[in-house]
C-alpha positions in Angstrom: 3.8 1.0 14.2 2.2 1.4 10.6 5.6 2.1 8.9 7.1 -1.0 10.8 4.8 -3.3 9.0 4.1 -1.5 5.8 7.5 0.3 5.1 7.9 3.4 3.1 6.2 2.5 0.1 2.8 3.6 1.4 1.2 7.0 0.8 -1.5 8.3 2.9 -3.7 11.3 1.9 -6.8 12.7 3.7 -9.5 15.1 2.8 -12.2 15.7 5.2 -12.0 12.4 6.8 -11.7 10.5 3.6 -8.5 8.7 3.8 -6.6 7.3 0.5 -4.1 4.7 0.9 -1.9 4.1 -2.1 1.4 2.2 -2.8 2.7 -1.2 -2.3 3.0 -3.5 0.6 4.9 -6.9 1.0 2.1 -9.1 2.0 -1.6 -9.3 1.1 -2.3 -9.2 4.7 -0.9 -5.7 5.2 -3.6 -4.4 2.9 -6.4 -5.1 5.3 -4.2 -4.1 8.4 -3.6 -0.9 6.8 -7.2 -0.2 6.0 -8.5 -1.4 9.6 -5.7 0.6 11.5 -6.6 3.9 9.6 -10.3 3.1 9.7 -10.4 2.9 13.5 -8.7 6.4 14.0 -10.8 9.2 15.2 -12.2 11.5 12.6 -11.9 9.1 9.7 -15.1 8.7 7.8 -14.0 6.1 5.1 -10.7 4.6 3.6 -10.1 4.4 0.0 -7.7 1.4 -0.1 -5.7 1.6 -3.3 -2.8 -0.6 -1.9 -1.2 -3.5 -3.9 1.2 -6.2 -3.1 4.8 -5.6 -4.3 5.4 -7.5 -7.7 8.7 -9.2 -7.4 8.9 -9.3 -11.2 11.9 -7.6 -12.9 11.6 -4.0 -14.0 10.4 -3.8 -17.7 13.3 -3.5 -20.2 15.9 -4.7 -17.5 18.3 -7.4 -18.3 16.4 -9.9 -16.0 13.1 -8.9 -17.7 14.6 -9.6 -21.1 15.7 -12.9 -20.1 12.0 -13.9 -19.5 11.0 -13.0 -23.2 
């Protein structure tokens, strides 16, 4: 279920019940969805949510990026 909403750009690491979420998601609502989902799992002590919303800006130094300068 998690990957259905969040895609493959989310990394999940766990150490002694502390779960770190990092990567990007398509919408800001998915940041709290991920944290709430993981936080409710058995054995999770805390969630360090480092997720960010994907930036649709062109990659730096690409042709599309240069046009904006």
